[in-house]
Structure formats: C-alpha cells, structure tokens
N, C-alpha and C positions, 0 to 999 in steps of 0.2 A: 157483513157485506152481502151474503146471499142467504136466502131462506131455503134450506134443503127440503126436498120432499121426504116424507117419513120413511119410505122403504127404499131409498136410493142406495146404490152401492158405493164403494170407496171412490172418491174423486182422484183421478190419476192425471198427472202431467206426463206426456210422452216426449222422449228425447230421441231424435233421429238425425244422425250426423253422416254426411256423405264423405267417403274416403276415395282416393284415387284408385286404390288397389282392391276395394271391396264395396259392393253396393247391396245394402239390405232393402227390403220392401216396406215402405211406410204403410201401405194399405194392410199388409199382413200384420204389422204391429198393432194397428187399430183393431183388427179382428181378434188377435190374441188377447188384447186387453178386455174386449167385450166378453170373450169366452171365459175369461178368468173372473168375471162378475164385477169389473170395475167400470166406472163412468169416465171415459176420456174427456177432459174439459179443455185441454190446450196442448198444442204440439210445439216443441222447441226444435227448430231445424238449423242446420249450419253445415259447413264443410271445413275439413282440415286435411293437411298432408298426412298427419299421423296422430294417434291419440296422445293426450297429455299424460305423462307417467303418474301424476299425482291425482288429478281429478277427471281424467279422460277427455274433458272438454276444457276450453280456455276460460280465463277469469271473466271475460265479458259475458260469455254464455252462462257462466255460473251465476253471475249477478242477475241476469235476465231470468234464469230458472228460479232463483230464490224469490224474485219479485212476483212471478206468476204463481208460485206456491202460496204466497200470502194473499194475492188478489183473489184466487179461486178457492182458497181454503182447502188445498189439496192434501190428501192423506198419504199418497205414495207417488214416487217417481219411477217410471218404467223406461229403461234404456233398451233400444233396439240393437244392442251389442253386448257381447260378453264382457264383463268387468273383472278385473283382478280383485282379490280380497281386500287389498289395501285401498284401491280406488273406491270400492263400495263403502269401505269404512270411512274414508276421508269425506266422501260426498254426504254420507249420513250425518257426520259431525258438523259439516258446514251448513247443510240445508235444514237439519232438524226434523226430517221425516224419513220414513223408510225408503230405501232405494233397492230396486229389484232389476237385475239384468235380464237379458233375453232368455238365458238358460234357466234362471230361477223362475221366470214367468211360465215357461213351458212345463217345468216340473210342477208348479202349483196347479196348472190346468189338469195335468195327469193325475194329481192327487185327488182332485175333485171328481174326476170321471171314473176312476177305478172302482169296479163293483165286485169282481170275484176275489176270492182269497189270494189266488196267484197274482192278479193284477195289483192288489194292495201291497203285497210283498215286494213286487218289482219296483213300484213307485217309491216305497219306503227305502229300499236299497239305493236307488238313484239319489234320493234326497239326502241320505246319510253320507254318501260319498261326496256329494256337493257341499254339504255342511262341514265335513271334516277339514276342508281347506279354509273355512271361515269361522272356525271355532272361537277364535279370540274375540269376535264381535260381541259375544254374550257376556264378556267379563271385563268391561271397560273400567270397572271400579277396582280391579286388581292389577297387580304388576304382570307384565306379559313375558318376562324373561323366562327362558327355558332352563337356565342353569349356568354354571361357571362361577369361578371364584370371584366374589365381589358383585355378582350379578343376580344371585338368588333372591327372589322376591316372594311375598306371601301368596301370590297367585299361582305359583308353580304347582303346588299340590292339587289344587282344584282343576287346573288345566290338564295336568297329566291324568287325573282321575277321569275327566270327561273324554280324553282321547282313548283311554283304555275301555270305557263303557261303550263308546262308539265302535271300537274295533270288535268288541265281543258281540254287540248287536248285529253288526255287518256279517260277522261269521255265522251267527245263528240263522239269519235270513238266507244267506248263501246256501247253507246246508238244506234248508227247507226247499229252496228253489231247485236245488240239485235233485231232490226227490221228485218234484213235479216234472222236471226235465226227463227223468227216467221214465215216468208214466207216459209222457208225450212220445218218447222214443219207442216205447212198447206199442202204443197205438199206431204209430207210423209203420212199425215193423209188421204188425198184423194186417194193415191195409196193403202193404207190399206183398205179403204172403198170399193174400186173397186176390192179388192183382187188381186192386181198385185204385185207379190213378187219382191223384190229388191236384186240384186246380186252385191256385191262390189268387185272390184279388189283391193287387197292390196299387199304389198310387199316392198322389199328394192328398193331404187331408182336405176334406170337403169336396172331393171330386165326384162323389156319388157312389162310392163302393158299397156302402151298407144298403142304399136304396136298390141297387142292382142285385145285391145278395138276397134281399127280401123278395124282389120280383121273381127271381129264379127259384128260390127254395120255399118261399112263404114262411120264413122263420119269424118275422115280426120283431126283429131286433130294433133297438132305439135308433131313430134317425132324426137329425136336426140340422138346420142350416148354420152350423158353427164348426170351428176347428176342433178336432179330436172329440167329436160327439161320443164315439165309442172307442174303447181301448182293448177290451178283452176279446181274444180271438174266438170266433164262432165257426164250428164245422158242421155241415149238413150234407147228407147224401142226397143225390138226385139222379134221375135217369134221363139220358139223352134220347132223342127221337129214334135212334137205332138200337135202343135198349141197352146201351152201355152204361154201367154204373160208374159214377164219379163221386168224389168228395170235394165239395166246394168250401174253401176257407176264406173268411173275411179277416184281414189283418189290420193292424194299427196303421193309420195314415202317416205318411212321411212329411217332412217340412225342411226348409233350408236349414243347413247346419244343425241337424238334429243333435242335441247334446250327447256327448260320448257316454255319459253316465246312463242315459236312457237306452242307448244302443246295447250297452253291456247288460243292463238289467233285463231288457226285453229280449235277450238272446234266444231263449227257448220259444218265445212267441214268434219272433221273426224267422225261426228255423222252419216253421210251416211253409214259409216262402222259399227258403233256400233249399228245401228238399222236395219241392213240388215237381210234378212232371210238366206242368204248364203254368205260366204266369199270365193273367189277364191284367194288363196295365191300364187302369181306368183313368181317363184324362178328361178334364173339364174343357170341352171344345170351345166354350164361350169365354175362357180366361184370356185376358189381354196379353199376359206374359206366358202363354202356353208353352213355347219352346224352352224358356228358361226353367219352368216348372218340370218339364219332362227331363231336362238335364239333371236337375237336383234329384229326381227319383232314381235316375241311372247311377248317380254317385252313391246313394244309400244302398242300392242293390249290389254295387261293387263292394261296399264296406261289409255287407253281411254274406258275401260269397254267392249271390244269386244272379250275377250278371251273365252267366253262361247258360242259363236255363231257357228253354223255348219260351218265346214271349209273343203275345198278340196284343196290339194296342186297341183299346176300346174307347173311341171318342164319344163321350157321353154328353147329354144336354143339347142335342142338336135341335130340339124344339125351340131353343132360344136364338138360333141362327136363322138368317134369311136365306132362302133358296138352297138349302142343304137337305137332301133326301137320304134316307137310309141306304147304305151301299157298302160293299166290301172292296177293299184295295188289295191287289195281289202283286207278287213279285214276278219276275220274268219266267220263273218256273211254274207259275200258277198257284203258288202257296199263299194263303191268306195272311196278310201282315197287319191289317187294321180293319176294324168294322165301325161304322158310324150308326149310333143308336140314341134313344132317349129312355133311360131306365124309369123315369118318372111317368111317362105317358105310354110306355110299352112299344114305342115306335122302333121298328127294326129288330126286335128281339128274335124273330124267326131267323134273321141272318146270323145273329150270334150263336143260336143253336146249331145252325148249319156249319159255322166255323168250328165249333166244339166237336161236332160229329166228324168233320174232316180230320181234326187233329188226332182223334182216337179211333180212326177207321183202319189203321195199318194192320191190326191183328184180326180184322174181320175177313171171313172167307165166304164166298158165294157158293151155295150148294143147291142142287135140285134134288128134292127127296120125295118119296112116295109112301103115303101112309094108307094102311087098310082102314076099313070102317071101324074096327075094334081098337084102334090106336089113338083114341081121343085124348088119353092122358098125355101122350107125347105131344100132341097138337097143343094142348093147354100149356105145357112147359115151354114149348117153342114161342108161344105168344109172350111169355114173361122174359125170355132171355135172348130172343133173336128178333130181327126185323123181317117181317114177311112181305116180300116185294110183290109176289104174284101167288094166286091160289086158284086151282081148278078142281071142282068136285064132280065126279061122274054120277051116274044114276044109281050106283051100288054103294055110295057113301065113301068110296076111296077118294083120296085127294092127292094132287100133285102140287108141290109148293116150291117156289123159288125164294130162298131165304138168304139173309146175310147174318152170319153167326160168328161169335168170338171163338177162337181156336180152343179155349179152355172148356167150352160147353159141347164140344163135338161128341163127348161120351154119351150124351142123350140120344144120339142117332145110331148107336152101335147095333141096334136091332132093326134098323130101317134101311131100305134100299136107297142109295144115295149116289149122286154123280157130281163131279166138279163142273163148274161153269166157267 
C-alpha cells in the first residue's frame, strides 16, 4: 500500500474520544506520540457518554479503527485514555496489533529518557507496577485460571512464578531507591544546616524549565522541544545579586493525569519540590490552554504535598507574544506573585533575579561599618558574602561601607566598628 522510508518510526493510529465528564487534549497526545518515536498517521475521534466495558470504544469505531490499521499499515494503536487490562487485551485480540494506553505511552517515554542510575530504577519500578496488572497478556497460550477445584490449568504455575519474580524485583528496586532517598535526605539536611535555601523549578512539561535552569546556572543540561526531554533532577548552586547562596533544582515536568505509578516511583525526585523554600512555577505564556495547564500543575503539587510552599509564577516565552514586555506583577501588599520573561532570549531575567533577591532578603541586615587600612582581608570577605551598597575611602586608606549582609555572616564583623542602619 505505502512504501515506507527506511528509517521511519513505528506507524501509530491515535484514538481520541470525548466524554462528557472528562476531556483529554488531542494535541498533547500527538506530542506524546512523537516524543515516543512513533509516526502518527491517522487519528480516530468520536464521543461517548461512557466507555464501553469490553472495547472502550463502540463496534462502529472499532471497525473504523481496524480499517485504518490495514490502510496505513500501522504497527501500534495509541489511546489518549487509560485502559483496563481486559480492554487492552480485547482490543489487541480484535485489531491484531499492539495497543498502548495513555499511561503506558508516558511510561515508555520515561523509559527512553532516563539516564541516571536512579532514574532508570524509578522508571523500571513504575513499569513493573503497571505490568503486574497486565501479566496475563504475555501468556495467551496458557490457561489463565488462578486455582480452585476443577479450574486449575497448566498456566497456573507459570503465572504464579511470574507474579513472584515481579514481586521480588519490585522489592529489590524499592530497597535500592530507599538508599538513594536516604542520600538525598542527607543532602537536603546538610543544605538546611548550612542555611542554603533550595529553589525548585516546577511546571508543565515543555514549559521551558530546563532552558531557564541552563540560563541561570550555565549547567548545560539537555534541552529539546519535546515532552519529558529530561527526567533526572539536577541541582546547582548559584549566587544572587545580593550575594545570597541558593540551590536551584530542575525537576521532572508534570502532565495531565500523571500516572500514579510514576508519582510513586519518582517520590524522592519530586521531594526536591515538596521540601523547597520556594517554587518557581514556569508557565508557557504562549500556550492556548494556559489556565488549564496551570490547574493541572496545581493538582500534581497537591498530590506531592507541595501546594503550601511559597510560589512565584514565571510566565516564560513572552518573545512569542505580541505587545508583552518583561514586568513583575505584585499583590496588594507589594509582594511579587509573577514575573514575565523569556528564558530563550534572556528577556526580563534581571527582573527574575530581582524577585529571587526579594524572596530571600528577609534575613538580610543593613549595617554601616568602618574598616582600617590594614583590614583588607575583611573587605575581601565582605565582597564574597555581602552586598556592598556604598563605599567611601578616605586619604588614609580607611573605608566606610554601607552593606547588606546575612545574619549568619555577622561574625566576620566582630572586630569591626559597626552601626545599625
């Protein structure tokens, strides 16, 4: 029917059904399909009051789907909805090709993207938990009975063995992840002991978090215009204009109805967000469904227990909007609640630094101090840990400085004449 190009990916038929009680995003399904390396060749759409218990879709749509599979020589069918194990099994038997639901598709993308040891373990744990509910699919040539008088079949031993092996492997991975979690907890405890605040970048996938992270820290982590381009959390220290040290954390992107298996598996990763002093919620200002996307992020933050943490919204990609300049929005009390920037072009980044400086200025003290000409070592240390607002040097080399310094660094001035401002 069609001559395929030599290096093309799997041909995929997408299925998107509208329900009265729930609306998924078709554009998002197409992006997920492309991110997974497939080539979407056709989309089957429709609407129903509720899913069909056997096939999820009706017989008419099922026949249309089978015809499109044959016409486009498709290899896989991707549903924009979670399917029950029996629905997935019935569809594969009827259609004769692999059927993957939304959760399975996201898990597959995560499996492709994971690079670190921890990330690979987390994805494998999520996949095994997902697979454990669909174990019988791999043994269609055997009996599926679990037991009972008159019901024992030759497949029972094989299925029970697989269940046991799955349970053992899940336990092994969980033990390893617990060790990694302890290491992360120790790192967070050390940062708290050193009074170094953590700022976590959170937001919908592909909102520009990693680009912003690279722009601020120069980390050079992988960036691509695709969903879930990076999974592994990255932490970098950086210094604000007022010489406050912070740790910036780039976390995994969120998405509508993030599979519970992934939320559980990535618990230690997401904990960087739930234990941060400040969240920067990065938002694609150019997204058509911006408000809905923001709502979905709030739901995930609630699920991981991070909804009560201080949060500043960062509206990114303003270079794609007309007549929008970098600016800061404030509440009635004058506190910054959102900042409009472009991480790609650097537009408005100075405003973001200003907001971050304001957020961590509460422990700063203004002092006027006087240094003798022979106290140059203290002057050098002040340059590293304080913000020097004014400086006057007399003819004898003595200096008068107006500084803003964190309370924890006041010990440096123990031998210096000092006044409160």
